[in-house]
C-alpha positions as CSV (number, residue, x, y, z in Angstrom):
1,M,193.1,85.3,-69.1
2,A,189.7,86.0,-67.5
3,S,189.3,84.5,-64.1
4,R,186.2,82.3,-63.9
5,I,184.1,82.7,-61.4
6,S,182.3,79.9,-59.9
7,F,179.0,79.9,-57.9
8,S,178.5,77.2,-55.7
9,Y,175.8,76.9,-53.4
10,S,175.8,74.9,-50.2
11,K,173.3,72.5,-49.7
12,Q,171.8,74.5,-47.2
13,E,171.6,77.5,-49.3
14,Q,170.4,75.6,-52.0
15,R,167.3,74.1,-49.9
16,H,166.9,77.8,-48.7
17,R,166.4,78.8,-52.3
18,K,163.8,76.5,-53.0
19,Y,162.2,76.7,-49.8
20,K,161.8,80.6,-51.0
21,E,160.5,79.8,-54.3
22,R,158.1,77.2,-53.1
23,S,157.2,79.6,-50.6
24,A,156.5,82.4,-53.4
25,I,154.8,79.8,-55.5
26,L,152.5,78.7,-52.7
27,R,151.5,82.3,-52.1
28,I,150.4,82.7,-55.7
29,V,148.5,79.7,-55.6
30,V,146.6,80.7,-52.4
31,T,146.1,84.2,-53.6
32,L,144.6,83.1,-57.2
33,L,142.7,80.6,-55.0
34,V,141.2,83.6,-53.1
35,I,140.5,85.7,-55.8
36,I,138.7,82.6,-57.7
37,S,136.7,82.1,-54.4
38,F,135.7,85.9,-54.1
39,A,134.7,85.9,-58.1
40,V,132.6,82.8,-57.6
41,V,130.7,84.7,-54.5
42,V,130.0,87.7,-56.2
43,V,128.3,86.0,-58.9
44,D,126.4,83.9,-56.7
45,I,125.1,86.7,-54.7
46,S,124.4,88.6,-57.8
47,N,122.4,85.7,-59.1
48,Q,120.6,85.3,-55.8
49,N,119.5,89.1,-56.1
50,R,118.5,88.6,-59.7
51,E,116.3,85.8,-58.5
52,M,115.2,87.4,-55.4
53,R,113.8,90.4,-57.4
54,R,112.2,88.2,-59.9
55,L,110.4,86.3,-57.0
56,E,109.3,89.7,-55.5
57,L,107.8,90.8,-58.9
58,E,105.8,87.4,-59.0
59,N,104.7,87.7,-55.2
60,R,103.3,91.2,-56.1
61,D,101.4,89.9,-59.2
62,L,100.2,87.0,-57.1
63,V,98.8,89.5,-54.3
64,E,97.4,91.6,-56.9
65,E,95.6,88.7,-58.6
66,L,94.4,87.5,-55.0
67,A,93.0,90.9,-54.1
68,L,91.1,90.7,-57.8
69,V,89.8,87.0,-56.8
70,E,88.9,88.0,-53.6
71,Q,86.7,91.0,-54.7
72,R,85.3,88.5,-57.4
73,Q,84.6,86.3,-54.8
74,Y,82.8,89.0,-52.4
75,E,80.6,90.1,-55.5
76,I,79.4,86.4,-56.1
77,H,78.3,86.0,-52.6
78,E,76.9,89.3,-52.7
79,L,74.8,88.4,-55.8
80,E,73.9,84.8,-54.2
81,K,72.4,86.7,-51.6
82,K,70.1,88.6,-53.8
83,I,69.2,85.9,-56.4
84,D,66.1,84.6,-54.8
85,T,64.4,87.8,-54.0
86,N,61.7,89.5,-56.0
87,E,63.8,92.7,-56.8
88,F,66.4,90.5,-58.4
89,I,64.0,88.4,-60.3
90,E,62.2,91.7,-61.6
91,Q,65.7,93.6,-62.6
92,I,66.5,90.5,-64.8
93,A,63.1,90.2,-66.3
94,R,63.3,94.4,-67.2
95,D,67.1,94.5,-68.1
96,E,67.6,91.0,-69.9
97,L,64.0,90.2,-71.2
98,G,62.7,93.4,-71.8
99,L,59.4,92.6,-69.6
100,V,57.2,95.3,-67.9
101,T,54.5,95.1,-65.1
102,P,50.9,95.3,-66.1
103,D,50.4,98.7,-64.8
104,E,53.2,100.2,-66.9
105,Y,53.3,101.8,-70.3
106,I,56.0,101.6,-73.0
107,F,56.6,104.5,-75.0
108,V,58.7,103.7,-78.3
109,E,60.6,106.6,-80.1
110,D,60.4,106.7,-83.9
């Protein structure tokens, strides 16, 4: 007859085995938490970089628009300076209304 081998662990050995199992589970859980935290940080950084690029493009567009508005403002200011001068009034009369001075001759081509 075959002899029966019986495994009996002492209470101290059982506690030690449970401690090792809990320790291994705890290491696994901590490792998973670290990996998940790292993934969340990477995704967040990626989203922030994307938003930063979008804001930089928007800023560049706004700077260009501001430059155009400032140029237009300068042109309007210069036009305001000229508006009450005789030269400006004469230019508008010639260009827009087709008027001439009394001492000028008009030639019409057929």
